[in-house]
RODREN-338746 format. One record per residue: residue number from 1; residue in one letter; chain; x, y, z of N, C-alpha, C in turn. Coordinates in pm, whole numbers, plus 50000, padded with zeros to 5 digits. Layout:
% RODREN-338746
    n  res  chain   n.xx   n.yy   n.zz  ca.xx  ca.yy  ca.zz   c.xx   c.yy   c.zz
  NUM    a      A      X      Y      Z      X      Y      Z      X      Y      Z
...
END
This chain:
% RODREN-338746
    n  res  chain   n.xx   n.yy   n.zz  ca.xx  ca.yy  ca.zz   c.xx   c.yy   c.zz
    1    m      A  90048  33644  21868  89976  33767  21886  90071  33882  21922
    2    i      A  90170  33853  22009  90268  33955  22046  90349  33996  21924
    3    l      A  90388  33896  21844  90464  33928  21723  90380  34007  21624
    4    k      A  90254  33973  21619  90165  34041  21526  90145  34186  21567
    5    e      A  90137  34214  21698  90116  34349  21750  90246  34409  21807
    6    f      A  90360  34361  21760  90489  34404  21812  90509  34556  21802
    7    t      A  90467  34616  21694  90484  34762  21680  90405  34838  21787
    8    v      A  90289  34790  21823  90208  34854  21928  90278  34838  22063
    9    v      A  90329  34717  22090  90401  34691  22216  90525  34781  22223
   10    r      A  90599  34785  22114  90721  34868  22111  90686  35016  22130
   11    d      A  90586  35065  22063  90545  35206  22077  90501  35236  22220
   12    n      A  90424  35145  22280  90382  35163  22420  90502  35162  22514
   13    y      A  90599  35075  22488  90719  35067  22570  90796  35199  22566
   14    f      A  90822  35250  22446  90897  35375  22434  90818  35494  22488
   15    h      A  90685  35490  22474  90603  35596  22530  90613  35594  22684
   16    s      A  90607  35478  22743  90620  35464  22889  90760  35507  22935
   17    l      A  90861  35470  22859  90998  35507  22891  91014  35659  22887
   18    d      A  90959  35723  22785  90965  35870  22776  90894  35935  22893
   19    a      A  90778  35882  22932  90704  35937  23045  90785  35922  23175
   20    y      A  90850  35809  23190  90934  35785  23308  91052  35882  23312
   21    l      A  91118  35899  23199  91235  35988  23194  91197  36134  23216
   22    e      A  91078  36173  23175  91034  36310  23200  91019  36334  23349
   23    g      A  90972  36235  23421  90959  36246  23566  91094  36240  23636
   24    f      A  91193  36187  23569  91326  36171  23628  91426  36247  23542
   25    s      A  91405  36375  23536  91487  36456  23445  91619  36496  23509
   26    f      A  91712  36538  23423  91842  36582  23472  91831  36713  23549
   27    e      A  91727  36790  23519  91707  36914  23595  91680  36882  23741
   28    k      A  91600  36777  23764  91574  36737  23903  91703  36691  23970
   29    i      A  91784  36614  23898  91912  36569  23953  92000  36690  23983
   30    k      A  92004  36784  23892  92088  36902  23909  92040  36984  24029
   31    t      A  91911  37003  24042  91856  37080  24154  91884  37011  24286
   32    s      A  91860  36880  24293  91887  36809  24418  92037  36807  24448
   33    s      A  92120  36803  24345  92264  36806  24365  92309  36940  24422
   34    l      A  92251  37048  24371  92285  37181  24424  92243  37195  24570
   35    v      A  92127  37142  24605  92081  37147  24744  92175  37066  24832
   36    y      A  92211  36948  24787  92301  36862  24864  92439  36927  24878
   37    f      A  92484  36988  24769  92612  37059  24769  92610  37170  24874
   38    q      A  92501  37243  24883  92488  37351  24982  92488  37294  25123
   39    e      A  92422  37181  25145  92421  37118  25278  92562  37079  25321
   40    i      A  92639  37023  25230  92777  36985  25261  92858  37110  25295
   41    s      A  92841  37216  25219  92911  37342  25247  92875  37395  25385
   42    d      A  92747  37388  25420  92702  37435  25552  92766  37353  25664
   43    k      A  92774  37222  25644  92836  37137  25746  92984  37171  25764
   44    i      A  93052  37197  25656  93194  37233  25665  93209  37365  25739
   45    h      A  93124  37462  25708  93133  37592  25774  93099  37581  25923
   46    e      A  93008  37493  25958  92978  37469  26100  93102  37413  26171
   47    t      A  93171  37321  26105  93293  37265  26162  93402  37372  26171
   48    i      A  93407  37461  26074  93503  37572  26077  93479  37657  26202
   49    r      A  93353  37685  26232  93322  37764  26351  93368  37693  26477
   50    k      A  93349  37561  26483  93395  37484  26600  93546  37495  26615
   51    v      A  93617  37470  26505  93763  37473  26509  93812  37613  26549
   52    s      A  93750  37715  26494  93791  37852  26523  93770  37885  26671
   53    s      A  93658  37844  26726  93633  37874  26868  93732  37798  26956
   54    y      A  93763  37674  26921  93861  37598  26999  94001  37655  26982
   55    l      A  94029  37708  26864  94160  37764  26836  94193  37877  26933
   56    f      A  94092  37952  26972  94114  38060  27068  94093  38014  27212
   57    a      A  93996  37929  27235  93960  37891  27371  94066  37805  27440
   58    i      A  94127  37715  27368  94221  37623  27430  94346  37694  27483
   59    p      A  94416  37773  27401  94532  37844  27457  94495  37940  27570
   60    i      A  94379  38007  27559  94336  38098  27664  94312  38022  27793
   61    s      A  94252  37904  27784  94228  37822  27904  94359  37783  27970
   62    f      A  94456  37742  27890  94586  37706  27946  94657  37828  28005
   63    l      A  94645  37942  27939  94705  38064  27993  94641  38104  28125
   64    f      A  94511  38087  28135  94442  38113  28261  94495  38021  28370
   65    l      A  94514  37894  28336  94568  37797  28431  94710  37836  28472
   66    a      A  94792  37877  28375  94930  37917  28404  94934  38045  28489
   67    s      A  94837  38132  28471  94836  38256  28549  94808  38230  28697
   68    r      A  94754  38116  28729  94724  38080  28868  94842  38016  28940
   69    l      A  94949  37990  28866  95068  37930  28929  95132  38030  29025
   70    d      A  95188  37977  29135  95261  38060  29230  95405  38072  29186
   71    f      A  95450  38195  29164  95590  38219  29128  95666  38286  29243
   72    d      A  95599  38377  29312  95666  38453  29418  95696  38366  29540
   73    t      A  95594  38306  29594  95610  38212  29706  95556  38078  29659
   74    p      A  95637  38003  29585  95586  37882  29521  95533  37777  29619
   75    s      A  95410  37740  29596  95348  37631  29671  95349  37509  29581
   76    i      A  95430  37412  29622  95444  37292  29538  95311  37220  29523
   77    t      A  95232  37217  29630  95103  37148  29624  95010  37216  29526
   78    k      A  94999  37348  29535  94910  37422  29445  94956  37411  29300
   79    n      A  95084  37429  29277  95134  37427  29139  95119  37289  29075
   80    f      A  95147  37184  29150  95131  37050  29091  94984  37012  29076
   81    r      A  94897  37065  29162  94754  37045  29142  94709  37113  29013
   82    l      A  94758  37235  28992  94725  37306  28868  94780  37232  28746
   83    l      A  94902  37179  28758  94960  37100  28648  94875  36976  28622
   84    f      A  94831  36910  28729  94744  36793  28715  94613  36832  28646
   85    l      A  94556  36945  28684  94434  36994  28616  94462  37022  28468
   86    g      A  94582  37074  28440  94620  37098  28300  94624  36969  28221
   87    y      A  94676  36862  28282  94678  36732  28215  94538  36677  28196
   88    l      A  94452  36694  28296  94313  36650  28281  94243  36727  28169
   89    f      A  94269  36857  28165  94212  36941  28060  94264  36895  27923
   90    f      A  94392  36865  27916  94454  36817  27792  94387  36686  27746
   91    i      A  94369  36593  27838  94305  36464  27805  94161  36487  27758
   92    l      A  94091  36575  27827  93953  36606  27788  93947  36665  27648
   93    i      A  94034  36761  27621  94038  36824  27489  94070  36721  27382
   94    w      A  94171  36640  27409  94219  36545  27309  94115  36437  27279
   95    n      A  94053  36385  27384  93963  36271  27366  93819  36309  27334
   96    i      A  93783  36434  27356  93645  36473  27327  93640  36576  27215
   97    f      A  93697  36693  27237  93684  36801  27138  93751  36766  27006
   98    f      A  93878  36728  27013  93950  36698  26889  93888  36577  26818
   99    k      A  93849  36478  26896  93788  36359  26836  93656  36394  26767
  100    n      A  93575  36479  26830  93447  36519  26769  93469  36597  26640
  101    i      A  93565  36687  26641  93592  36765  26519  93641  36673  26408
  102    k      A  93731  36582  26441  93784  36488  26340  93671  36400  26285
  103    e      A  93584  36353  26372  93472  36271  26327  93379  36350  26236
  104    s      A  93357  36478  26268  93274  36563  26182  93338  36579  26045
  105    l      A  93468  36607  26043  93538  36623  25916  93539  36493  25836
  106    d      A  93562  36380  25904  93561  36251  25835  93422  36220  25778
  107    s      A  93319  36254  25853  93182  36232  25807  93152  36316  25682
  108    i      A  93197  36440  25683  93177  36527  25567  93253  36472  25448
  109    q      A  93375  36426  25471  93455  36370  25362  93387  36246  25302
  110    k      A  93330  36161  25387  93259  36043  25338  93136  36084  25257
  111    e      A  93065  36187  25304  92948  36235  25229  92989  36288  25093
  112    i      A  93100  36360  25089  93148  36413  24961  93181  36299  24865
  113    i      A  93250  36198  24914  93287  36083  24830  93162  36011  24781
  114    r      A  93065  35992  24871  92940  35926  24834  92866  36008  24729
  115    f      A  92865  36140  24748  92799  36230  24653  92871  36230  24519
  116    q      A  93004  36228  24522  93080  36223  24396  93050  36094  24320
  117    d      A  93039  35983  24392  93004  35857  24326  92864  35862  24264
  118    k      A  92774  35932  24332  92636  35942  24286  92625  36022  24156
  119    i      A  92707  36127  24142  92694  36215  24026  92806  36198  23924
  120    k      A  92888  36097  23940  93005  36084  23851  92967  36062  23705
  121    n      A  92853  36003  23676  92814  35975  23538  92722  36081  23478
  122    v      A  92694  36188  23554  92605  36293  23505  92693  36405  23451
  123    s      A  92702  36413  23320  92793  36510  23257  92747  36654  23277
  124    d      A  92618  36677  23296  92567  36813  23316  92615  36874  23448
  125    l      A  92667  36793  23537  92710  36841  23668  92861  36856  23678
  126    s      A  92928  36873  23567  93075  36882  23569  93122  37002  23651
  127    e      A  93049  37112  23648  93088  37230  23726  93080  37201  23876
  128    i      A  92973  37134  23917  92958  37098  24058  93065  36998  24099
  129    k      A  93093  36900  24013  93198  36802  24043  93332  36870  24066
  130    k      A  93365  36963  23977  93494  37033  23987  93500  37116  24114
  131    e      A  93395  37192  24141  93392  37275  24262  93396  37190  24388
  132    l      A  93323  37080  24386  93320  36989  24501  93458  36931  24529
  133    n      A  93526  36891  24425  93657  36829  24441  93766  36933  24472
  134    d      A  93771  37040  24393  93880  37137  24406  93862  37230  24526
  135    e      A  93745  37292  24534  93724  37394  24637  93686  37336  24772
  136    i      A  93595  37239  24772  93545  37188  24899  93636  37079  24954
  137    k      A  93654  36972  24881  93729  36857  24933  93878  36886  24947
  138    d      A  93940  36934  24841  94084  36957  24845  94119  37091  24906
  139    g      A  94028  37185  24907  94057  37318  24959  94008  37336  25102
  140    l      A  93879  37357  25115  93819  37392  25243  93831  37280  25346
  141    l      A  93798  37158  25307  93803  37046  25401  93947  37016  25443
  142    q      A  94039  37018  25350  94180  36993  25383  94234  37103  25473
  143    s      A  94189  37225  25452  94229  37336  25539  94185  37312  25683
  144    q      A  94066  37255  25700  94017  37227  25836  94097  37115  25902
  145    y      A  94135  37015  25824  94223  36910  25879  94356  36970  25922
  146    n      A  94410  37063  25843  94537  37128  25878  94523  37212  26005
  147    k      A  94412  37284  26019  94388  37363  26140  94377  37274  26262
  148    l      A  94312  37159  26246  94301  37066  26357  94439  37015  26399
  149    r      A  94524  36984  26301  94661  36942  26332  94737  37052  26406
  150    l      A  94723  37175  26358  94788  37289  26422  94740  37305  26566
  151    l      A  94611  37291  26587  94554  37301  26720  94608  37193  26812
  152    k      A  94624  37073  26760  94682  36964  26840  94827  36995  26877
  153    v      A  94904  37045  26782  95045  37078  26808  95054  37189  26913
  154    i      A  94971  37292  26899  94972  37402  26997  94938  37350  27136
  155    t      A  94839  37264  27144  94798  37209  27274  94911  37127  27336
  156    i      A  94978  37046  27257  95090  36967  27308  95202  37058  27355
  157    l      A  95234  37160  27277  95340  37255  27316  95304  37327  27445
  158    i      A  95180  37366  27460  95138  37437  27581  95152  37347  27703
  159    i      A  95110  37222  27694  95119  37133  27810  95265  37102  27843
  160    i      A  95350  37093  27741  95494  37071  27764  95555  37193  27834
  161    v      A  95524  37312  27784  95577  37435  27845  95527  37449  27989
  162    l      A  95400  37420  28011  95343  37427  28147  95417  37330  28240
  163    t      A  95445  37211  28192  95518  37112  28272  95660  37161  28302
  164    i      A  95726  37215  28202  95862  37266  28221  95863  37381  28322
  165    v      A  95767  37470  28312  95761  37584  28405  95742  37537  28548
  166    v      A  95647  37448  28569  95621  37398  28705  95742  37323  28758
  167    c      A  95803  37240  28675  95921  37165  28721  96040  37257  28748
  168    s      A  96055  37360  28669  96168  37452  28693  96147  37535  28819
  169    i      A  96023  37571  28847  95994  37646  28970  96029  37561  29093
  170    h      A  96000  37433  29086  96018  37344  29201  96131  37244  29180
  171    w      A  96230  37281  29102  96339  37189  29068  96410  37138  29193
  172    e      A  96440  37226  29286  96510  37184  29408  96427  37086  29489
  173    s      A  96299  37114  29503  96211  37024  29578  96199  36888  29510
  174    i      A  96195  36888  29378  96187  36762  29302  96314  36681  29323
  175    m      A  96430  36747  29318  96559  36677  29337  96569  36621  29478
  176    i      A  96526  36697  29578  96527  36648  29717  96437  36526  29729
  177    f      A  96319  36532  29669  96225  36420  29673  96286  36294  29612
  178    f      A  96349  36309  29495  96410  36192  29431  96531  36140  29509
  179    k      A  96606  36227  29573  96719  36183  29655  96671  36104  29775
  180    e      A  96560  36148  29836  96505  36075  29949  96455  35937  29907
  181    i      A  96392  35930  29792  96346  35800  29740  96464  35711  29711
  182    q      A  96568  35767  29653  96689  35691  29619  96755  35638  29744
  183    c      A  96762  35719  29849  96825  35675  29973  96743  35565  30041
  184    q      A  96611  35573  30035  96525  35475  30099  96530  35338  30030
  185    y      A  96537  35337  29898  96527  35211  29825  96659  35157  29775
  186    f      A  96766  35232  29780  96893  35184  29729  96996  35185  29833
END
């Protein structure tokens, strides 16, 4: 019976397939891809705002800390407490702020890769693929990774300079302290 009515079965199959494909058109894929593309762009720009605010806030915070150091009548206790606070601030920045920004950037990069895999076989989206890869992934996202690296380097340099300044202010006291320790234990 199936063989006898094969043409009807085949026609119904192709009719159902056409109806299915109309509901799942490339225009819908293209529209949803554009929306997703915009969401990824928004996430990157949100991360840019975070990096930019930290780029200014971190050096200013360290400069504020350095401005509280005693230079005229150096108090070793106050200056080393401020240096200790600088190290705590450094640890906080490194383990929370920088880590959060890196995780955000990594998450966006994973989303981009997942999205690229999703649309890699859709030839109508070649413009979006190119823009996603060239402008977003290799351009904008890589720029944010570079800014994060720069921010880390600046923060390390600031804490090193702060340490050198405090140690140079109290160099004589530090040497006396180490000589006393040396005399007691050796």
